[in-house]
C-alpha positions in Angstrom: 6.6 -9.7 69.6 6.1 -13.0 71.4 3.1 -14.1 73.3 3.3 -16.4 76.4 0.6 -18.7 77.5 1.5 -18.7 81.3 -1.6 -18.5 83.3 -1.8 -16.1 86.2 -5.5 -16.3 86.8 -7.0 -16.8 90.3 -10.3 -18.4 91.0 -12.9 -16.3 92.8 -16.2 -17.2 94.3 -19.3 -15.4 93.1 -22.6 -14.7 94.9 -24.3 -17.3 92.7 -22.0 -20.1 93.8 -20.1 -20.3 90.4 -16.4 -19.9 90.0 -15.0 -17.0 88.0 -11.4 -16.1 87.0 -9.7 -12.8 87.3 -7.1 -11.9 84.6 -4.3 -9.5 85.1 -4.1 -6.4 82.9 -0.8 -7.3 81.3 -2.1 -10.7 80.3 -5.3 -9.2 78.9 -3.3 -6.9 76.7 -1.3 -9.9 75.4 -4.6 -11.7 74.6 -5.9 -8.7 72.7 -2.6 -8.4 70.7 -2.8 -12.2 69.9 -6.3 -11.9 68.6 -5.4 -8.9 66.4 -2.4 -10.8 65.0 -4.6 -13.9 64.2 -7.2 -11.7 62.5 -4.5 -10.0 60.4 -3.0 -13.4 59.5 -6.5 -14.6 58.5 -7.0 -11.5 56.3 -3.6 -12.1 54.6 -4.5 -15.7 54.1 -7.8 -14.8 52.5 -6.1 -12.2 50.2 -3.6 -14.8 49.1 -6.3 -17.3 48.4 -8.2 -14.7 46.3 -5.0 -13.9 44.5 -4.4 -17.6 43.8 -7.9 -18.0 42.5 -7.5 -15.0 40.1 -4.2 -16.3 38.9 -5.8 -19.7 38.3 -8.5 -18.1 36.2 -6.0 -16.2 34.2 -4.0 -19.4 33.7 -7.1 -21.2 32.5 -7.9 -18.4 30.1 -4.3 -18.4 28.8 -4.5 -22.2 28.3 -7.7 -21.8 26.3 -6.2 -19.0 24.3 -3.1 -21.0 23.7 -5.1 -24.0 22.5 -7.1 -21.8 20.1 -3.9 -20.2 18.8 -2.4 -23.7 18.3 -5.5 -24.7 16.5 -5.4 -21.7 14.2 -1.8 -22.3 13.5 -2.5 -25.9 12.6 -5.3 -24.8 10.3 -3.1 -22.2 8.6 -0.3 -24.8 8.0 -2.8 -27.2 6.5 -4.8 -24.8 4.3 -5.6 -26.0 0.8 -8.3 -25.7 -1.8 -10.1 -28.6 -0.2 -10.6 -27.1 3.3 -10.4 -23.3 2.6 -10.8 -20.6 -0.1 -7.2 -21.0 -1.2 -7.1 -21.4 -5.0 -5.9 -24.8 -6.3 -2.8 -23.1 -7.9 -1.4 -22.4 -4.4 -1.7 -26.0 -3.3 1.5 -27.8 -2.5 1.8 -30.7 -5.0 2.8 -33.9 -3.3 3.4 -36.8 -5.6 2.5 -40.3 -4.2 5.5 -42.4 -3.2 4.0 -45.4 -5.1 3.8 -44.7 -8.8 1.0 -47.3 -9.2 -1.2 -45.2 -6.9 -0.9 -42.1 -9.1 -4.0 -41.1 -10.9 -3.7 -41.2 -14.6 -4.9 -38.1 -16.4 -7.8 -38.2 -18.8 -7.1 -38.3 -22.5 -7.1 -34.8 -24.0 -9.2 -33.7 -26.9 -12.7 -34.5 -27.9 -14.4 -37.8 -27.3 -14.3 -40.5 -30.0 -16.9 -40.2 -32.8 -18.1 -36.8 -31.5 -20.1 -34.4 -33.6 -17.6 -32.0 -35.2 -18.2 -28.3 -35.8 -16.5 -27.9 -39.2 -16.9 -31.4 -40.6 -19.8 -30.4 -42.8 -18.3 -27.2 -44.1 -19.3 -23.6 -43.7 -22.4 -23.4 -45.9 -22.5 -21.4 -49.1 -18.9 -20.5 -50.1 -17.9 -16.9 -51.1 -15.7 -18.2 -53.9 -15.4 -21.5 -55.8 -12.2 -22.5 -57.5 -11.8 -25.4 -59.9 -8.4 -27.0 -59.4 -7.0 -29.3 -62.2 -3.5 -30.6 -62.8 -1.6 -29.1 -65.8 0.2 -32.3 -66.5 0.7 -35.8 -65.2 2.8 -35.7 -62.0 4.2 -39.1 -62.9 5.3 -38.8 -66.5 4.6 -35.2 -67.5 2.1 -36.0 -70.3 -1.3 -34.4 -70.8 -4.3 -35.5 -68.6 -8.0 -35.6 -69.4 -11.1 -35.3 -67.2 -12.8 -38.6 -66.2 -16.5 -38.1 -66.8 -18.7 -39.2 -63.9 -15.7 -39.9 -61.7 -15.7 -39.0 -57.9 -15.1 -35.4 -57.0 -13.3 -34.1 -53.9 -14.8 -31.0 -52.3 -13.1 -29.2 -49.4 -14.1 -25.9 -47.9 -11.4 -23.8 -46.3 -11.8 -20.6 -44.2 -8.8 -18.4 -44.9 -7.8 -14.8 -44.4 -7.8 -12.6 -47.5 -4.9 -10.4 -48.4 -6.6 -7.3 -47.1 -9.3 -8.4 -44.6 -10.3 -4.8 -43.9 -12.1 -2.8 -46.6 -11.4 0.9 -46.8 -14.6 2.8 -47.5 -15.0 6.4 -48.5 -18.4 8.1 -47.9 -19.0 11.2 -50.0 -21.9 13.4 -49.0 -22.9 16.5 -50.9 -24.9 19.3 -49.4 -28.6 19.2 -50.0 -31.4 21.7 -49.5 -35.2 21.4 -49.1 -37.2 23.5 -51.6 -40.2 23.7 -49.3 -38.8 24.6 -45.9 -35.3 25.6 -46.8 -33.5 22.9 -44.7 -30.0 22.2 -45.8 -27.7 19.4 -44.7 -26.0 16.1 -45.5 -27.2 12.6 -45.6 -26.7 10.6 -42.4 -23.9 8.2 -42.1 -24.6 4.4 -42.2 -25.1 2.5 -39.0 -21.8 1.7 -37.3 -20.1 4.8 -38.6 -19.3 7.7 -36.2 -19.0 11.3 -37.4 -15.3 12.4 -37.5 -13.9 8.9 -36.6 -11.9 6.9 -39.1 -12.7 3.4 -37.8 -16.0 1.6 -38.2 -18.1 -0.1 -35.6 -17.2 -3.7 -36.4 -13.5 -3.0 -36.3 -13.9 -1.1 -33.0 -15.8 -4.1 -31.6 -13.0 -6.4 -32.6 -10.5 -4.1 -30.9 -12.8 -3.9 -27.8 -12.9 -7.7 -27.6 -9.1 -7.9 -27.9 -8.8 -5.7 -24.8 -11.6 -6.9 -22.6 -12.1 -10.5 -23.8 -8.7 -11.4 -25.1 -6.8 -9.5 -22.4 -4.3 -8.2 -24.9 -2.1 -5.2 -24.1 -2.5 -2.0 -26.1 0.8 -2.7 -27.8 -0.4 -6.1 -29.0 -3.7 -4.6 -30.1 -1.9 -2.0 -32.1 0.3 -4.7 -33.7 -2.7 -6.9 -34.6 -4.5 -4.0 -36.3 -1.5 -2.8 -38.2 0.2 -6.1 -39.2 -2.7 -8.6 -39.4 -5.5 -6.3 -40.6 -3.2 -3.9 -42.5 -4.7 -0.7 -41.0 -2.4 2.0 -39.5 -3.5 3.0 -36.0 -2.2 4.9 -33.0 -2.8 4.4 -29.3 -4.9 7.5 -29.2 -7.3 5.9 -31.8 -7.2 2.7 -29.7 -8.3 4.7 -26.7 -11.2 6.2 -28.7 -12.2 2.8 -29.9 -12.4 1.4 -26.4 -14.3 4.5 -25.2 -16.8 4.0 -28.0 -17.0 0.3 -27.3 -17.9 1.0 -23.7 -20.4 3.7 -24.5 -22.2 1.4 -27.0 -22.6 -1.3 -24.3 -23.8 1.1 -21.6 -27.5 0.9 -22.4 -27.4 -2.9 -22.4 -25.4 -2.9 -19.2 -27.9 -0.6 -17.4 -30.7 -3.0 -18.6 -28.8 -6.0 -17.2 -28.1 -4.2 -13.9 -31.7 -3.3 -13.5 -32.6 -7.0 -14.1 -30.3 -8.4 -11.3 -31.8 -5.9 -8.9 -35.2 -7.4 -9.3 -36.4 -10.2 -7.0 -34.8 -13.6 -7.7 -31.9 -15.8 -6.8 -28.6 -13.9 -7.1 -25.1 -15.5 -6.6 -22.6 -12.7 -5.8 -18.9 -12.8 -5.3 -15.9 -10.5 -5.6 -12.2 -10.7 -6.5 -9.2 -8.4 -7.0 -8.5 -6.8 -10.4 -5.4 -4.8 -11.0 -5.3 -1.9 -13.6 -1.9 -0.2 -14.1 -0.7 -1.6 -10.8 -3.7 -0.3 -8.8 -5.9 -2.9 -7.1 -9.6 -2.7 -7.7 -12.4 -5.1 -6.9 -14.5 -6.9 -9.5 -18.0 -7.8 -8.2 -20.1 -10.3 -10.1 -23.8 -11.0 -9.8 -25.3 -14.0 -11.7 -28.9 -14.9 -12.4 -30.8 -17.3 -14.6 -30.4 -15.0 -17.6 -27.5 -12.5 -17.2 -24.2 -12.1 -15.4 -23.3 -8.5 -14.4 -19.8 -7.3 -13.5 -19.1 -4.2 -11.5 -15.6 -2.7 -11.2 -15.3 -0.9 -7.9 -12.4 0.7 -5.9 -13.3 -1.0 -2.6 -14.6 -4.3 -1.2 -17.2 -2.8 1.1 -20.9 -3.2 1.4 -21.4 0.1 -0.4 -20.3 -1.5 -3.7 -22.7 -4.4 -3.1 -25.6 -2.0 -2.7 -24.6 -0.4 -6.0 -24.8 -3.8 -7.6 -28.0 -5.2 -6.0 -29.7 -1.9 -5.0 -30.6 -0.5 -1.6 -33.8 -2.6 -1.2 -33.0 -5.9 -2.8 -36.0 -8.3 -2.2 -34.5 -11.5 -3.6 -32.4 -14.4 -2.3 -28.7 -13.5 -1.9 -26.2 -16.4 -2.2 -22.6 -15.6 -1.2 -19.7 -16.6 1.0 -19.3 -15.6 4.6 -17.5 -12.2 4.0 -18.7 -9.5 6.3 -19.7 -7.1 3.4 -22.8 -9.2 2.7 -24.2 -8.7 6.2 -25.6 -5.2 5.8 -27.2 -6.0 2.5 -31.0 -6.2 2.6 -32.5 -9.4 1.1 -35.6 -11.5 1.5 -33.3 -14.5 2.3 -29.6 -15.3 2.4 -27.9 -18.5 1.5 -24.3 -19.1 2.3 -22.2 -21.0 -0.2 -22.2 -24.7 0.7 -18.7 -25.2 -0.8 -17.3 -22.6 1.6 -19.2 -24.1 4.6 -18.0 -27.6 3.7 -14.4 -26.4 3.4 -14.7 -24.7 6.9 -16.1 -27.9 8.3 -13.3 -29.9 6.8 -10.8 -27.6 8.5 -12.7 -28.0 11.8 -12.4 -31.8 11.5 -8.6 -31.5 11.8 -8.9 -29.2 14.8 -7.0 -30.0 18.0 -10.1 -29.2 20.1 -12.6 -32.0 20.5 -15.6 -29.6 20.6 -14.7 -28.3 17.1 -14.5 -31.8 15.7 -17.9 -32.8 17.3 -19.5 -29.6 16.0 -18.2 -30.2 12.4 -19.4 -33.8 12.4 -22.9 -32.8 13.4 -23.2 -30.0 10.9 -21.9 -32.1 8.1 -24.6 -34.7 8.9 -27.3 -32.0 8.7 -26.0 -30.7 5.3 -25.7 -34.2 3.9 -29.3 -35.0 4.9 -30.7 -31.7 3.4 -28.6 -32.1 0.2 -29.8 -35.7 -0.3 -33.4 -34.6 0.1 -32.9 -31.9 -2.5 -31.3 -34.3 -4.9 -34.0 -36.9 -4.5 -36.7 -34.3 -5.1 -35.1 -33.0 -8.3 -34.5 -36.6 -9.5 -38.2 -37.3 -9.0 -37.5 -39.9 -6.3 -39.6 -38.3 -3.6 -43.0 -36.7 -3.3 -43.9 -33.3 -1.8 -45.1 -34.9 1.4 -41.9 -36.9 1.8 -39.9 -33.7 1.2 -41.8 -31.9 4.0 -41.1 -34.9 6.3 -37.4 -34.7 5.5 -37.5 -31.0 6.1 -38.9 -31.5 9.6 -36.2 -34.1 10.2 -33.5 -31.6 9.2 -35.0 -28.9 11.4 -35.1 -31.3 14.3 -31.4 -32.1 13.9 -30.7 -28.4 13.8 -32.8 -27.8 17.0 -30.9 -30.6 18.8 -27.5 -29.4 17.7 -27.9 -25.6 18.1 -30.8 -25.2 20.3 -32.9 -23.2 17.8 -35.3 -24.1 15.0 -34.3 -23.1 11.4 -36.7 -20.8 9.5 -35.2 -21.7 6.2 -37.3 -23.5 3.7 -36.4 -26.4 1.5 -38.1 -25.1 -1.7 -39.4 -27.7 -4.0 
């Protein structure tokens, strides 16, 4: 449809003396259609403008997401034991191109003139042997003892031909004349009724499994060929069960201790048994270190280790399982935080780099104050002033005041 602008209006005189114009009906219809078309075009233009704005917002969000993904990919490609929790064994070894810049390794072994452990012998010997030559090694003639001459003494620890002693306990039946009791004498400490292996031998086998990480086949070989005692894998299983049962009261005592208020450093790692992955939780204190073997890595296992209502200070990494755990205070591992900050320093986003630099400065200031306090280089008043300075830095960087305390 086309619209023409030809004017067919005629001037008319009004009773007020002003001029008015009369418009024909066909031309009025054209004007109305033109106005409707313009309004529709304006609405379409507005819708297109809104669509462009929405697409621009989506494009900006995609650009931000793309930058974050590139930053994450950059961090994953450059992960190492310095800036992440990757173990040093997985680091890519890069040798320096210049051999002169390579670090020389430290000399192995003990330091010069160190205090030896066996230099002074083993105390009172179990057996003394006097050694003397039967004849002169040079000419074969008889030799005689030089009275008052120097004597060489050397103590040697050696396995005997049969390091395990086979004992037989014979117990006759006894009866009390007064009350009529009848029975046998109790077995000595470390001997279990109906079991053919003593407590010390069972402890050695338990250590071979849990401390020495030896397989059952190697444990069986050691007991049979080194100690000279025949044994089966069924007896080995009973030994390990007895070993674990004997440590259970002590373990419960240690577990109750770590659940009391105090500073507890907790961590977890994988532990495979017969190809099945378990999780080994560890809680350390000033006196004991408790291990808990659990099937999962969840917060439920942490509550088994520290208790439902732990009222101490929990030190851990930033894993999510430590969040639900109750504690009087929580301290995140500074090594993990510093590795994360090192990773942020290599970020492609300027905001991440600026954030990492500010946090590293706060950590350095707090750590320096802590070291000076323990070295006796600052007073309690100076430590409080440094604390206020650290909290001011935090308030400026994050917009909130820390409630943590720098304990003396």
